[in-house]
GULUM-211881 format. One line per 8 residues: number of its first residue (from 1); their letters; for each residue x, y, z of N, C-alpha, C, O. Coordinates in Angstrom, 3 decimals. Example, Ala and Ser with C-alpha at 12.3 -4.5 7.8 and 13.67 -1.06 7.14 Angstrom:
BEGIN
1> AS> 13.190 -5.690 7.800 12.300 -4.500 7.800 13.200 -3.300 7.800 14.236 -3.319 8.465  12.850 -2.250 7.080 13.670 -1.060 7.140 12.900 0.030 7.870 13.409 1.138 8.039
! end
This chain:
BEGIN
1> MARLMKAH> 12.823 263.333 74.315 11.867 263.357 74.004 11.058 262.344 74.631 10.041 262.066 73.996  11.256 261.652 75.824 10.862 260.930 76.671 9.462 261.854 77.461 8.380 261.342 77.747  9.670 262.634 77.588 8.874 264.026 78.208 7.752 264.470 77.456 6.634 264.705 77.915  8.161 264.581 76.141 7.201 265.033 74.927 6.647 263.574 75.088 5.844 263.691 76.014  6.643 262.522 74.767 5.831 261.203 74.658 4.767 261.044 76.134 3.607 260.632 76.115  5.381 261.404 77.103 4.746 261.198 77.826 3.596 262.693 78.353 2.647 262.662 79.136  3.988 263.519 77.806 3.215 264.665 77.930 1.590 264.249 76.902 0.415 264.586 77.051  2.129 263.594 76.135 1.013 263.368 75.103 0.099 261.861 75.434 -0.884 261.520 74.776
9> GYLAQTFD> 0.586 261.203 76.416 0.025 260.055 76.879 0.343 259.005 76.659 -0.318 257.974 76.784  1.636 259.170 76.223 2.483 258.050 75.822 2.980 257.307 77.224 3.098 258.128 78.134  3.237 256.207 77.533 3.832 255.338 78.603 5.499 255.642 77.960 5.540 255.755 76.735  6.372 255.729 78.451 7.667 256.030 77.793 9.221 255.560 78.591 9.555 256.211 79.580  9.842 254.767 78.253 10.794 253.955 78.880 12.360 254.246 77.754 12.610 254.104 76.557  13.028 254.662 78.842 14.252 254.982 78.146 15.137 253.954 78.580 14.952 253.266 79.583  16.334 253.846 77.614 17.603 252.736 77.663 18.875 253.578 77.651 18.886 254.575 76.928  19.729 253.336 78.232 21.039 253.831 77.585 21.896 253.024 76.520 23.017 253.327 76.113
17> SGAQLLSS> 21.169 251.999 76.180 21.799 251.426 75.002 21.150 250.399 74.292 20.357 249.696 74.919  21.310 250.222 73.300 20.433 249.151 72.391 20.621 247.785 73.336 19.531 247.453 73.803  21.605 246.992 73.703 21.786 246.070 74.115 20.843 245.778 75.514 20.305 244.720 75.840  20.835 247.240 76.300 19.970 247.261 77.306 18.389 246.924 76.930 17.719 246.082 77.527  18.039 247.536 76.103 16.666 247.073 75.472 16.660 245.482 75.108 15.657 244.867 75.470  17.472 244.906 74.566 17.653 243.756 73.963 17.058 242.843 75.467 16.032 242.191 75.661  18.225 243.164 76.337 18.026 242.161 77.500 16.926 242.650 78.370 16.888 242.167 79.501  15.774 243.765 77.950 15.087 243.681 79.376 13.608 243.308 78.825 13.375 243.093 77.635
25> DYRARTDC> 12.737 243.268 79.758 11.434 242.785 79.784 10.633 243.730 78.742 9.644 243.365 78.105  11.193 244.917 78.686 10.143 245.955 77.536 10.058 245.471 76.509 8.972 245.509 75.931  11.065 244.906 75.975 10.704 244.501 74.221 9.657 244.247 74.052 8.970 244.883 73.253  9.143 243.111 74.838 7.749 242.424 73.953 6.873 243.073 74.569 5.844 242.400 74.503  6.598 244.466 75.418 5.463 245.192 75.678 5.758 246.731 74.794 5.163 247.782 75.033  6.774 246.545 73.789 6.841 248.085 73.125 6.337 248.383 72.120 6.635 247.710 71.133  5.353 249.536 71.965 4.563 249.601 70.506 5.517 250.262 69.706 5.144 250.175 68.536  6.531 250.855 69.794 6.812 251.921 69.185 8.677 252.076 69.620 9.000 251.928 70.799
33> LIADVQMP> 9.457 252.293 68.847 11.480 252.345 68.808 11.487 253.886 68.251 11.105 254.191 67.121  11.975 254.789 69.212 12.747 255.694 68.346 13.946 255.757 69.071 13.860 256.122 70.244  14.836 255.528 68.699 16.466 255.127 68.168 17.230 256.260 67.483 16.629 256.709 66.506  18.362 256.811 67.743 19.013 257.386 66.924 19.897 256.759 65.975 20.084 255.571 66.240  20.418 257.124 65.090 21.184 255.959 63.945 22.505 255.702 64.968 22.981 254.608 65.272  22.969 257.090 65.423 24.445 256.784 65.848 24.225 256.795 67.660 23.873 257.743 68.362  24.615 255.229 68.118 24.495 255.363 69.574 25.727 254.540 70.057 26.301 253.923 69.160  26.191 254.432 71.206 27.344 254.198 71.681 26.857 252.416 71.421 25.704 252.041 71.637
41> GMTGPELH> 28.065 251.393 70.889 28.056 250.042 71.495 26.787 249.671 70.174 26.629 248.455 70.059  26.105 250.325 69.428 25.295 249.528 68.803 24.471 250.736 67.896 23.927 251.701 68.433  24.486 250.534 66.670 23.894 251.441 65.744 22.313 251.346 66.305 21.897 250.487 67.083  21.360 252.696 65.582 19.843 252.445 65.653 19.824 251.166 64.456 19.593 250.019 64.838  20.084 251.453 62.992 19.652 250.099 62.190 20.194 249.071 62.805 19.292 248.275 62.546  21.205 248.241 63.621 21.432 247.402 64.048 20.636 247.062 65.251 20.217 245.907 65.327  20.370 247.887 66.186 19.273 247.431 66.953 18.156 246.629 66.233 17.801 245.464 66.411  17.592 247.793 65.170 16.471 247.188 64.886 16.362 245.862 63.912 15.431 245.059 63.846
49> GRLVAAGT> 17.605 245.878 63.173 18.053 244.602 62.920 18.000 243.330 63.792 17.703 242.228 63.331  18.356 243.595 65.274 18.479 242.800 65.817 16.902 242.168 66.780 16.695 241.161 67.458  16.200 243.149 66.454 14.518 242.920 66.783 13.931 241.956 66.202 13.253 241.027 66.641  14.388 242.386 64.717 13.729 241.525 63.814 14.380 240.215 63.744 13.581 239.280 63.677  15.332 239.975 63.741 16.407 238.593 64.069 15.593 237.792 65.187 15.347 236.586 65.224  15.376 238.422 65.751 14.854 237.930 67.363 13.637 237.599 67.095 13.076 237.036 68.035  13.114 237.716 66.303 11.708 237.635 66.049 10.425 238.853 66.901 9.213 238.670 67.016  11.037 239.740 67.255 10.428 240.680 68.173 10.700 242.072 67.545 11.255 242.987 68.153
57> PIPTILIT> 10.209 242.149 66.139 10.074 243.457 65.585 9.248 244.336 65.939 8.074 244.093 66.216  9.864 245.637 65.970 9.122 246.584 67.018 9.093 247.836 65.539 9.982 247.982 64.700  7.766 248.583 65.634 7.691 249.709 64.923 8.805 250.740 64.538 8.136 251.748 64.312  9.848 251.005 64.376 11.086 251.817 64.770 10.990 253.010 63.562 10.688 253.070 62.371  11.357 253.742 64.434 11.523 255.567 64.338 12.995 255.680 64.608 13.490 255.657 65.735  13.774 255.827 63.275 15.119 256.407 63.428 15.320 257.909 63.440 14.562 258.685 62.858  16.474 258.302 64.195 16.529 259.946 64.386 18.321 260.322 64.107 19.278 259.813 64.692  18.330 261.182 63.218 19.860 261.490 62.890 20.208 262.614 63.173 19.172 263.258 63.336
65> AHPDESVR> 21.200 263.339 63.355 21.745 264.488 63.136 22.736 264.581 62.136 23.292 265.635 61.828  22.956 263.477 61.628 23.962 263.035 59.828 23.470 262.299 59.052 23.970 261.190 58.859  22.135 262.797 58.267 21.569 262.299 57.240 22.580 261.449 56.611 23.800 261.429 56.778  21.820 260.748 55.851 22.632 259.661 54.848 21.873 259.367 54.346 20.806 259.223 54.944  21.959 259.105 52.976 20.922 258.509 52.021 21.108 257.237 51.738 20.186 256.578 51.257  22.616 256.566 52.053 22.692 255.083 52.174 22.267 254.446 53.289 21.834 253.296 53.216  22.339 255.096 54.415 21.629 254.710 55.632 20.101 254.755 55.577 19.355 253.941 56.121  19.801 255.622 54.981 17.980 256.180 55.074 17.405 254.817 54.529 16.624 254.095 55.147
73> SRAIQAGV> 18.133 254.482 52.743 17.773 253.452 52.042 17.855 252.245 52.837 16.800 251.627 52.695  18.610 251.674 53.572 19.078 250.070 53.898 18.125 250.115 55.172 17.610 249.082 55.601  17.918 251.346 55.751 17.160 251.268 57.455 15.609 250.859 56.832 14.959 249.863 57.150  15.164 252.048 55.738 13.989 251.603 55.222 13.763 250.235 54.702 13.068 249.465 55.365  14.400 249.776 53.328 14.259 248.632 53.074 14.289 247.042 54.099 13.684 245.979 53.963  15.465 247.610 55.292 14.972 246.677 56.716 13.783 246.821 57.422 13.767 246.259 58.517  12.565 247.557 57.012 11.702 247.577 57.638 11.546 249.059 58.650 10.448 249.270 59.165  12.534 249.903 58.856 12.214 250.946 59.631 11.042 251.680 58.803 10.706 251.508 57.632
81> LFYLTKPV> 10.530 252.547 59.773 9.318 252.996 59.274 9.554 254.437 59.182 8.846 255.197 58.522  10.281 254.685 59.671 10.704 256.454 59.679 12.173 257.152 59.735 12.888 256.726 60.642  12.555 257.847 59.161 13.968 258.202 59.240 14.191 259.827 59.520 14.443 260.466 58.499  14.136 260.568 60.735 13.943 261.429 60.684 15.143 262.222 61.024 16.015 261.692 61.713  15.281 263.484 60.596 16.713 264.760 60.520 16.004 265.396 61.817 14.805 265.668 61.877  16.911 265.582 62.810 17.282 266.575 63.806 17.598 268.101 63.288 18.402 268.280 62.373  17.201 268.736 63.662 16.178 268.793 64.876 14.630 268.588 64.471 14.123 269.245 63.562  14.004 267.743 65.123 12.640 266.965 64.530 11.557 267.832 65.785 11.585 268.009 67.003
89> SEDDLLGS> 10.627 268.215 64.592 9.293 269.029 65.011 8.881 268.049 65.983 9.155 266.856 65.855  8.204 268.539 66.987 7.116 267.836 67.689 5.807 267.283 67.017 5.227 266.247 67.342  5.484 268.063 66.131 4.398 267.349 65.149 4.469 266.276 64.110 3.651 265.456 63.695  6.129 266.642 63.731 6.481 265.337 62.998 6.879 264.083 63.554 6.752 263.021 62.945  7.470 264.215 64.971 7.729 263.305 65.588 6.600 262.424 66.389 6.668 261.206 66.551  5.386 263.408 66.929 4.199 262.602 67.268 3.419 261.881 66.176 3.062 260.710 66.309  3.103 262.792 64.825 2.548 261.851 63.642 3.222 260.400 63.117 2.670 259.400 62.658  4.745 260.715 63.390 5.376 259.359 62.989 5.113 258.175 64.266 4.697 257.048 63.996
97> VRSAVAAG> 5.429 258.630 65.712 4.577 257.780 66.612 3.227 257.342 66.399 2.849 256.236 66.786  2.633 257.991 65.922 0.824 257.490 66.042 1.157 256.202 64.613 0.837 255.020 64.741  1.634 256.595 63.719 1.590 255.910 62.674 2.340 254.512 62.770 1.991 253.420 62.321  3.484 254.874 63.496 4.462 253.517 63.609 3.434 252.465 65.097 3.789 251.329 65.409  2.545 252.991 65.591 1.870 252.304 66.733 0.799 252.203 65.653 1.051 251.063 65.261  0.067 252.497 65.116 -1.365 252.083 64.065 -0.667 251.110 63.248 -1.513 250.312 62.845  0.475 250.808 62.821 1.176 250.220 61.925 1.295 248.970 62.409 0.940 247.952 61.814  1.945 249.040 63.814 2.270 247.967 64.788 0.598 247.253 65.225 0.694 246.063 65.526
105> EASGRRP> -0.572 247.710 65.278 -1.643 247.096 65.560 -2.097 246.636 64.330 -3.036 245.855 64.487  -1.787 246.822 63.125 -2.391 246.902 61.884 -1.498 245.522 61.822 -2.257 244.645 61.409  -0.474 245.096 62.014 0.382 243.818 61.601 -0.019 242.864 62.647 0.407 241.736 62.400  -0.704 242.948 63.742 -0.979 242.166 64.581 -0.242 241.855 65.569 -0.285 240.735 66.077  0.642 242.930 66.035 1.959 242.940 66.716 1.316 243.100 67.751 2.228 242.927 68.560  0.472 243.290 68.324 -0.530 243.464 69.777 -1.497 243.478 69.899 -2.050 244.384 69.275  -2.162 242.819 70.501 -3.912 242.201 70.894 -4.636 243.305 70.764 -5.852 243.272 70.952
! end
């Protein structure tokens, strides 16, 4: 996904875990977060919740190979913008990223 984002002009940074993102300086400069629902140590929804609780919400796209309507519903209610199912088409992912970045700009997240 990082290569796809870079190929379309986005700066992309990858992290080995949600905890690594939370402790990084990138969190305040991130316009869109793409996270898997199931990750080691912390789920994508948990990561989104921690960012919100810390006062640094990032427009979030969750991706999963194992869709679960209850997880999707809770994530959307918590403010996750998109919940995509693998395999994700490039067009769907890029459209979601464009929308997420625009939502962040509209909310005043970035000057």
